[in-house]
N, C-alpha and C positions, 0 to 999 in steps of 0.2 A: 290401451293408450288413450289419454285424454285428448279432446279436440285441441288442435294446435296448428299454428302457421309456422312454417320453417323456411327461412330465406337465406341461402348462401350467396353472399354478395362479394363480387369482384369488381374492383374499380376499372379494370381494363376490358371487361365484357360489355358488349353492346346491349344485350338483354340479360336480365337477372331472373333466375329461376326461383319460383316460389311453390312450396308444396303445402297443401291443406290436408291435414290428417283428421279424419272423423271416424265414427263407429262404422260408417259405410265404406271406408277405405281411403285411398289417397287420390287427390286431384293435383294436377300440375298446371301452373300458369307462368308466363313470361311477360316481363314489363321492363321498360327502359328505366334507368336509375332516377331520372327526373320525376317520373310519375309514381315511383315505388311507394313513398309514404302514404299518399292518398289512396292508391290501390289496395294497400295492406289494410287500411282502416275500413274501406268498402267491403273487402272480403271478410274481415272479422265481423262486421255487422251482418252480412248476408249469411255467413255460416254460424253465427252466434258463438264466436270464439273470443276468449279473453286473453289468451296467451300467445305471444309472437316471440320466436327465437330468430335473432339475426346472427349469422355466422360469417366471420371475416375479421378484418382489422378494426380493433376497438376505436382507434382514432378516427378512422373513416366512417364508421357506423354511428358514432355518437350524434351527429347532426340528424341522421335519418331517424334514430331513436327519439330524439327530442321533437322532431316534426310529428311523429306519430303520436307520442304522448301528449303533446300540446294541441293536437287536433281536437276539435270540438264536434266532429262528425257524429251525429245521432247520440250525443251525450254519452259516449262510450268511455268506460274505464278499462284500459288495456294494460296488461303486464308485459313489458318488452325487455328481453334480456339479450345481452351481447355475449357471444361465445367465440373464442379464437378458432379459426380453422386449423385443422391438423397441419403441422409443418410450419406454423408461424412462431 
């Protein structure tokens, strides 16, 4: 598996779970929704990851995606995709 960040986002959850997948294994983090875009860009830079998958409602995640893509943190170019959660 390639290095990747996966975040399953629920608008009703207090904390959002984020998984970092690297050749060393998986790490798990939790952030509140307000700090999520900034924290995802920091994690991407820290782990040298270019791909972020957001899972949940597309309408809800579009703003988060735009905040990440438009972030100028460390001059990163990030590939952010939105996938629907199963059952939506």
